[in-house]
PDB file of N, H, CA, C and O in Angstrom:
ATOM      1  N   UNK A   1     -10.751   0.181   0.677  1.00  0.00           N
ATOM      2  CA  UNK A   1     -10.791   1.623   1.100  1.00  0.00           C
ATOM      3  C   UNK A   1      -9.577   1.892   1.720  1.00  0.00           C
ATOM      4  O   UNK A   1      -9.056   1.104   2.509  1.00  0.00           O
ATOM      5  N   UNK A   2      -9.028   3.122   1.360  1.00  0.00           N
ATOM      6  H   UNK A   2      -9.452   3.762   0.719  1.00  0.00           H
ATOM      7  CA  UNK A   2      -7.785   3.386   1.875  1.00  0.00           C
ATOM      8  C   UNK A   2      -8.075   4.067   3.300  1.00  0.00           C
ATOM      9  O   UNK A   2      -9.130   4.677   3.476  1.00  0.00           O
ATOM     10  N   UNK A   3      -7.057   3.939   4.370  1.00  0.00           N
ATOM     11  H   UNK A   3      -6.201   3.443   4.228  1.00  0.00           H
ATOM     12  CA  UNK A   3      -7.185   4.557   5.556  1.00  0.00           C
ATOM     13  C   UNK A   3      -6.675   5.874   5.396  1.00  0.00           C
ATOM     14  O   UNK A   3      -5.890   6.170   4.495  1.00  0.00           O
ATOM     15  N   UNK A   4      -7.145   6.752   6.336  1.00  0.00           N
ATOM     16  H   UNK A   4      -7.782   6.511   7.068  1.00  0.00           H
ATOM     17  CA  UNK A   4      -6.589   8.118   6.248  1.00  0.00           C
ATOM     18  C   UNK A   4      -5.833   8.210   7.551  1.00  0.00           C
ATOM     19  O   UNK A   4      -6.452   7.978   8.590  1.00  0.00           O
ATOM     20  N   UNK A   5      -4.411   8.561   7.599  1.00  0.00           N
ATOM     21  H   UNK A   5      -3.909   8.749   6.755  1.00  0.00           H
ATOM     22  CA  UNK A   5      -3.725   8.858   8.512  1.00  0.00           C
ATOM     23  C   UNK A   5      -3.215  10.402   8.724  1.00  0.00           C
ATOM     24  O   UNK A   5      -3.050  11.130   7.745  1.00  0.00           O
ATOM     25  N   UNK A   6      -2.980  10.851  10.035  1.00  0.00           N
ATOM     26  H   UNK A   6      -3.114  10.260  10.831  1.00  0.00           H
ATOM     27  CA  UNK A   6      -2.343  12.149  10.144  1.00  0.00           C
ATOM     28  C   UNK A   6      -1.042  12.004  10.728  1.00  0.00           C
ATOM     29  O   UNK A   6      -0.989  11.393  11.796  1.00  0.00           O
ATOM     30  N   UNK A   7      -0.001  12.443  10.239  1.00  0.00           N
ATOM     31  H   UNK A   7      -0.044  12.940   9.372  1.00  0.00           H
ATOM     32  CA  UNK A   7       1.366  12.459  10.665  1.00  0.00           C
ATOM     33  C   UNK A   7       1.601  13.490  11.627  1.00  0.00           C
ATOM     34  O   UNK A   7       1.599  14.640  11.188  1.00  0.00           O
ATOM     35  N   UNK A   8       1.790  13.326  12.776  1.00  0.00           N
ATOM     36  H   UNK A   8       1.792  12.392  13.133  1.00  0.00           H
ATOM     37  CA  UNK A   8       2.283  14.358  13.876  1.00  0.00           C
ATOM     38  C   UNK A   8       3.719  14.315  14.357  1.00  0.00           C
ATOM     39  O   UNK A   8       4.254  13.388  14.966  1.00  0.00           O
ATOM     40  N   UNK A   9       4.291  15.541  13.963  1.00  0.00           N
ATOM     41  H   UNK A   9       3.856  16.293  13.468  1.00  0.00           H
ATOM     42  CA  UNK A   9       5.565  15.701  14.625  1.00  0.00           C
ATOM     43  C   UNK A   9       5.702  16.845  15.802  1.00  0.00           C
ATOM     44  O   UNK A   9       5.217  17.975  15.735  1.00  0.00           O
ATOM     45  N   UNK A  10       6.406  16.350  16.808  1.00  0.00           N
ATOM     46  H   UNK A  10       6.800  15.433  16.863  1.00  0.00           H
ATOM     47  CA  UNK A  10       6.543  17.261  17.738  1.00  0.00           C
ATOM     48  C   UNK A  10       7.981  17.227  18.307  1.00  0.00           C
ATOM     49  O   UNK A  10       8.603  16.165  18.348  1.00  0.00           O
ATOM     50  N   UNK A  11       8.549  18.486  18.780  1.00  0.00           N
ATOM     51  H   UNK A  11       8.044  19.348  18.747  1.00  0.00           H
ATOM     52  CA  UNK A  11       9.847  18.600  18.973  1.00  0.00           C
ATOM     53  C   UNK A  11      10.081  18.392  20.426  1.00  0.00           C
ATOM     54  O   UNK A  11       9.654  19.272  21.174  1.00  0.00           O
ATOM     55  N   UNK A  12      10.675  17.400  20.929  1.00  0.00           N
ATOM     56  H   UNK A  12      11.022  16.685  20.321  1.00  0.00           H
ATOM     57  CA  UNK A  12      11.003  17.089  22.152  1.00  0.00           C
ATOM     58  C   UNK A  12      11.967  17.793  22.602  1.00  0.00           C
ATOM     59  O   UNK A  12      11.691  18.547  23.534  1.00  0.00           O
ATOM     60  N   UNK A  13      13.287  17.769  22.122  1.00  0.00           N
ATOM     61  H   UNK A  13      13.511  17.156  21.365  1.00  0.00           H
ATOM     62  CA  UNK A  13      14.565  18.517  22.359  1.00  0.00           C
ATOM     63  C   UNK A  13      14.996  19.160  20.840  1.00  0.00           C
ATOM     64  O   UNK A  13      14.285  19.060  19.840  1.00  0.00           O
ATOM     65  N   UNK A  14      16.127  19.744  20.884  1.00  0.00           N
ATOM     66  H   UNK A  14      16.705  19.825  21.696  1.00  0.00           H
ATOM     67  CA  UNK A  14      16.729  20.543  19.654  1.00  0.00           C
ATOM     68  C   UNK A  14      17.383  19.204  18.801  1.00  0.00           C
ATOM     69  O   UNK A  14      17.784  19.377  17.650  1.00  0.00           O
ATOM     70  N   UNK A  15      17.454  17.965  19.402  1.00  0.00           N
ATOM     71  H   UNK A  15      17.129  17.824  20.337  1.00  0.00           H
ATOM     72  CA  UNK A  15      17.834  17.038  18.683  1.00  0.00           C
ATOM     73  C   UNK A  15      16.908  15.827  18.498  1.00  0.00           C
ATOM     74  O   UNK A  15      17.184  14.855  17.794  1.00  0.00           O
ATOM     75  N   UNK A  16      15.832  15.983  19.173  1.00  0.00           N
ATOM     76  H   UNK A  16      15.608  16.772  19.745  1.00  0.00           H
ATOM     77  CA  UNK A  16      14.733  14.845  19.171  1.00  0.00           C
ATOM     78  C   UNK A  16      13.410  15.338  18.649  1.00  0.00           C
ATOM     79  O   UNK A  16      12.895  16.326  19.172  1.00  0.00           O
ATOM     80  N   UNK A  17      12.840  14.722  17.664  1.00  0.00           N
ATOM     81  H   UNK A  17      13.258  13.919  17.239  1.00  0.00           H
ATOM     82  CA  UNK A  17      11.547  14.900  17.110  1.00  0.00           C
ATOM     83  C   UNK A  17      10.664  13.794  17.205  1.00  0.00           C
ATOM     84  O   UNK A  17      10.959  12.796  16.548  1.00  0.00           O
ATOM     85  N   UNK A  18       9.697  13.784  17.857  1.00  0.00           N
ATOM     86  H   UNK A  18       9.458  14.595  18.390  1.00  0.00           H
ATOM     87  CA  UNK A  18       8.749  12.597  18.104  1.00  0.00           C
ATOM     88  C   UNK A  18       7.701  12.453  16.716  1.00  0.00           C
ATOM     89  O   UNK A  18       7.089  13.448  16.327  1.00  0.00           O
ATOM     90  N   UNK A  19       7.595  11.444  16.187  1.00  0.00           N
ATOM     91  H   UNK A  19       8.092  10.635  16.502  1.00  0.00           H
ATOM     92  CA  UNK A  19       6.598  11.067  15.182  1.00  0.00           C
ATOM     93  C   UNK A  19       5.799  10.230  15.630  1.00  0.00           C
ATOM     94  O   UNK A  19       6.125   9.183  16.190  1.00  0.00           O
ATOM     95  N   UNK A  20       4.441  10.693  15.382  1.00  0.00           N
ATOM     96  H   UNK A  20       4.176  11.544  14.927  1.00  0.00           H
ATOM     97  CA  UNK A  20       3.326   9.843  15.725  1.00  0.00           C
ATOM     98  C   UNK A  20       2.111   9.802  14.642  1.00  0.00           C
ATOM     99  O   UNK A  20       1.820  10.835  14.040  1.00  0.00           O
ATOM    100  N   UNK A  21       1.536   8.810  14.450  1.00  0.00           N
ATOM    101  H   UNK A  21       1.772   7.970  14.939  1.00  0.00           H
ATOM    102  CA  UNK A  21       0.543   8.652  13.573  1.00  0.00           C
ATOM    103  C   UNK A  21      -0.922   8.738  14.261  1.00  0.00           C
ATOM    104  O   UNK A  21      -1.106   7.996  15.226  1.00  0.00           O
ATOM    105  N   UNK A  22      -1.884   9.507  13.880  1.00  0.00           N
ATOM    106  H   UNK A  22      -1.734  10.110  13.096  1.00  0.00           H
ATOM    107  CA  UNK A  22      -3.239   9.745  14.479  1.00  0.00           C
ATOM    108  C   UNK A  22      -4.172   8.893  13.331  1.00  0.00           C
ATOM    109  O   UNK A  22      -3.689   8.729  12.211  1.00  0.00           O
ATOM    110  N   UNK A  23      -5.344   8.429  13.607  1.00  0.00           N
ATOM    111  H   UNK A  23      -5.737   8.562  14.517  1.00  0.00           H
ATOM    112  CA  UNK A  23      -6.261   7.807  12.888  1.00  0.00           C
ATOM    113  C   UNK A  23      -7.281   9.216  12.535  1.00  0.00           C
ATOM    114  O   UNK A  23      -7.089  10.404  12.795  1.00  0.00           O
ATOM    115  N   UNK A  24      -8.316   8.595  11.904  1.00  0.00           N
ATOM    116  H   UNK A  24      -8.472   7.630  11.693  1.00  0.00           H
ATOM    117  CA  UNK A  24      -9.170   9.629  11.489  1.00  0.00           C
ATOM    118  C   UNK A  24     -10.228  10.316  12.640  1.00  0.00           C
ATOM    119  O   UNK A  24     -10.936  11.309  12.474  1.00  0.00           O
ATOM    120  N   UNK A  25     -10.110   9.492  13.822  1.00  0.00           N
ATOM    121  H   UNK A  25      -9.534   8.685  13.957  1.00  0.00           H
ATOM    122  CA  UNK A  25     -10.955  10.004  14.862  1.00  0.00           C
ATOM    123  C   UNK A  25      -9.793  10.798  15.875  1.00  0.00           C
ATOM    124  O   UNK A  25     -10.107  11.126  17.019  1.00  0.00           O
ATOM    125  N   UNK A  26      -8.615  11.027  15.397  1.00  0.00           N
ATOM    126  H   UNK A  26      -8.359  10.761  14.468  1.00  0.00           H
ATOM    127  CA  UNK A  26      -7.588  11.876  16.272  1.00  0.00           C
ATOM    128  C   UNK A  26      -6.850  11.166  17.269  1.00  0.00           C
ATOM    129  O   UNK A  26      -6.054  11.656  18.069  1.00  0.00           O
ATOM    130  N   UNK A  27      -7.228   9.817  17.135  1.00  0.00           N
ATOM    131  H   UNK A  27      -7.875   9.419  16.485  1.00  0.00           H
ATOM    132  CA  UNK A  27      -6.520   8.953  18.299  1.00  0.00           C
ATOM    133  C   UNK A  27      -5.302   8.421  17.754  1.00  0.00           C
ATOM    134  O   UNK A  27      -5.230   8.119  16.563  1.00  0.00           O
ATOM    135  N   UNK A  28      -4.250   8.277  18.626  1.00  0.00           N
ATOM    136  H   UNK A  28      -4.309   8.523  19.594  1.00  0.00           H
ATOM    137  CA  UNK A  28      -3.016   7.503  18.113  1.00  0.00           C
ATOM    138  C   UNK A  28      -3.210   6.207  17.364  1.00  0.00           C
ATOM    139  O   UNK A  28      -3.987   5.391  17.860  1.00  0.00           O
ATOM    140  N   UNK A  29      -2.688   5.960  16.395  1.00  0.00           N
ATOM    141  H   UNK A  29      -2.057   6.623  15.992  1.00  0.00           H
ATOM    142  CA  UNK A  29      -2.854   4.804  15.619  1.00  0.00           C
ATOM    143  C   UNK A  29      -2.039   3.921  15.894  1.00  0.00           C
ATOM    144  O   UNK A  29      -0.889   4.231  15.583  1.00  0.00           O
ATOM    145  N   UNK A  30      -2.213   2.466  16.574  1.00  0.00           N
ATOM    146  H   UNK A  30      -3.148   2.214  16.826  1.00  0.00           H
ATOM    147  CA  UNK A  30      -1.539   1.337  16.604  1.00  0.00           C
ATOM    148  C   UNK A  30      -1.768   0.095  15.796  1.00  0.00           C
ATOM    149  O   UNK A  30      -1.467  -1.038  16.171  1.00  0.00           O
ATOM    150  N   UNK A  31      -2.384   0.440  14.539  1.00  0.00           N
ATOM    151  H   UNK A  31      -2.628   1.361  14.235  1.00  0.00           H
ATOM    152  CA  UNK A  31      -2.757  -0.721  13.753  1.00  0.00           C
ATOM    153  C   UNK A  31      -1.398  -1.062  12.910  1.00  0.00           C
ATOM    154  O   UNK A  31      -0.496  -0.245  12.722  1.00  0.00           O
ATOM    155  N   UNK A  32      -1.406  -2.528  12.392  1.00  0.00           N
ATOM    156  H   UNK A  32      -2.138  -3.192  12.544  1.00  0.00           H
ATOM    157  CA  UNK A  32      -0.145  -2.896  11.583  1.00  0.00           C
ATOM    158  C   UNK A  32       0.123  -1.760  10.494  1.00  0.00           C
ATOM    159  O   UNK A  32       1.270  -1.371  10.276  1.00  0.00           O
ATOM    160  N   UNK A  33      -0.845  -1.309   9.904  1.00  0.00           N
ATOM    161  H   UNK A  33      -1.777  -1.625  10.081  1.00  0.00           H
ATOM    162  CA  UNK A  33      -0.726  -0.415   8.725  1.00  0.00           C
ATOM    163  C   UNK A  33      -0.272   0.968   9.243  1.00  0.00           C
ATOM    164  O   UNK A  33       0.243   1.697   8.395  1.00  0.00           O
ATOM    165  N   UNK A  34      -0.379   1.426  10.453  1.00  0.00           N
ATOM    166  H   UNK A  34      -0.797   0.834  11.141  1.00  0.00           H
ATOM    167  CA  UNK A  34       0.102   2.614  10.765  1.00  0.00           C
ATOM    168  C   UNK A  34       1.760   2.305  11.222  1.00  0.00           C
ATOM    169  O   UNK A  34       2.631   3.152  11.025  1.00  0.00           O
ATOM    170  N   UNK A  35       2.007   1.163  11.765  1.00  0.00           N
ATOM    171  H   UNK A  35       1.299   0.474  11.925  1.00  0.00           H
ATOM    172  CA  UNK A  35       3.378   0.725  12.185  1.00  0.00           C
ATOM    173  C   UNK A  35       4.080   0.718  10.776  1.00  0.00           C
ATOM    174  O   UNK A  35       5.099   1.396  10.646  1.00  0.00           O
ATOM    175  N   UNK A  36       3.613   0.017   9.751  1.00  0.00           N
ATOM    176  H   UNK A  36       2.785  -0.534   9.857  1.00  0.00           H
ATOM    177  CA  UNK A  36       4.411  -0.130   8.504  1.00  0.00           C
ATOM    178  C   UNK A  36       4.602   1.153   7.789  1.00  0.00           C
ATOM    179  O   UNK A  36       5.579   1.277   7.050  1.00  0.00           O
ATOM    180  N   UNK A  37       3.554   2.345   7.981  1.00  0.00           N
ATOM    181  H   UNK A  37       2.761   2.245   8.582  1.00  0.00           H
ATOM    182  CA  UNK A  37       3.970   3.488   7.435  1.00  0.00           C
ATOM    183  C   UNK A  37       5.090   4.345   8.451  1.00  0.00           C
ATOM    184  O   UNK A  37       5.723   5.225   7.867  1.00  0.00           O
ATOM    185  N   UNK A  38       5.314   4.195   9.593  1.00  0.00           N
ATOM    186  H   UNK A  38       4.800   3.480  10.066  1.00  0.00           H
ATOM    187  CA  UNK A  38       6.334   4.577  10.297  1.00  0.00           C
ATOM    188  C   UNK A  38       7.526   4.115   9.836  1.00  0.00           C
ATOM    189  O   UNK A  38       8.495   4.851   9.651  1.00  0.00           O
ATOM    190  N   UNK A  39       7.517   2.681   9.595  1.00  0.00           N
ATOM    191  H   UNK A  39       6.729   2.083   9.746  1.00  0.00           H
ATOM    192  CA  UNK A  39       8.772   1.820   9.257  1.00  0.00           C
ATOM    193  C   UNK A  39       9.201   2.402   7.933  1.00  0.00           C
ATOM    194  O   UNK A  39      10.377   2.664   7.682  1.00  0.00           O
ATOM    195  N   UNK A  40       8.274   2.580   7.159  1.00  0.00           N
ATOM    196  H   UNK A  40       7.318   2.367   7.363  1.00  0.00           H
ATOM    197  CA  UNK A  40       8.894   3.043   5.727  1.00  0.00           C
ATOM    198  C   UNK A  40       9.458   4.454   5.769  1.00  0.00           C
ATOM    199  O   UNK A  40      10.465   4.796   5.149  1.00  0.00           O
ATOM    200  N   UNK A  41       8.665   5.316   6.618  1.00  0.00           N
ATOM    201  H   UNK A  41       7.847   5.038   7.122  1.00  0.00           H
ATOM    202  CA  UNK A  41       9.254   6.670   6.751  1.00  0.00           C
ATOM    203  C   UNK A  41      10.632   6.497   7.475  1.00  0.00           C
ATOM    204  O   UNK A  41      11.624   7.062   7.016  1.00  0.00           O
ATOM    205  N   UNK A  42      10.690   5.882   8.369  1.00  0.00           N
ATOM    206  H   UNK A  42       9.883   5.423   8.742  1.00  0.00           H
ATOM    207  CA  UNK A  42      11.895   5.777   9.055  1.00  0.00           C
ATOM    208  C   UNK A  42      13.064   5.264   8.172  1.00  0.00           C
ATOM    209  O   UNK A  42      14.199   5.714   8.325  1.00  0.00           O
ATOM    210  N   UNK A  43      12.825   4.491   7.415  1.00  0.00           N
ATOM    211  H   UNK A  43      11.903   4.125   7.290  1.00  0.00           H
ATOM    212  CA  UNK A  43      13.783   3.911   6.241  1.00  0.00           C
ATOM    213  C   UNK A  43      14.157   4.881   5.112  1.00  0.00           C
ATOM    214  O   UNK A  43      15.244   4.886   4.535  1.00  0.00           O
ATOM    215  N   UNK A  44      13.032   5.774   4.846  1.00  0.00           N
ATOM    216  H   UNK A  44      12.148   5.770   5.315  1.00  0.00           H
ATOM    217  CA  UNK A  44      13.441   7.087   3.962  1.00  0.00           C
ATOM    218  C   UNK A  44      14.323   7.965   4.637  1.00  0.00           C
ATOM    219  O   UNK A  44      15.297   8.392   4.017  1.00  0.00           O
ATOM    220  N   UNK A  45      14.118   8.322   5.892  1.00  0.00           N
ATOM    221  H   UNK A  45      13.327   7.975   6.396  1.00  0.00           H
ATOM    222  CA  UNK A  45      14.881   9.396   6.464  1.00  0.00           C
ATOM    223  C   UNK A  45      16.384   8.865   6.793  1.00  0.00           C
ATOM    224  O   UNK A  45      17.277   9.711   6.746  1.00  0.00           O
ATOM    225  N   UNK A  46      16.610   7.983   7.010  1.00  0.00           N
ATOM    226  H   UNK A  46      15.884   7.296   7.049  1.00  0.00           H
ATOM    227  CA  UNK A  46      18.093   7.205   7.295  1.00  0.00           C
ATOM    228  C   UNK A  46      18.968   7.872   6.278  1.00  0.00           C
ATOM    229  O   UNK A  46      20.154   7.557   6.182  1.00  0.00           O
TER     230      UNK A  46
END
């Protein structure tokens, strides 16, 4: 079964945006799958 993530973007400054992933319960996700998703996103945004 696939996990459901929510991508959360928050502007820290005009030059910096924080990207976080929340799990289905609304908590910050720290699983390997969440880390992989952030890594893939980072690679695509370069």
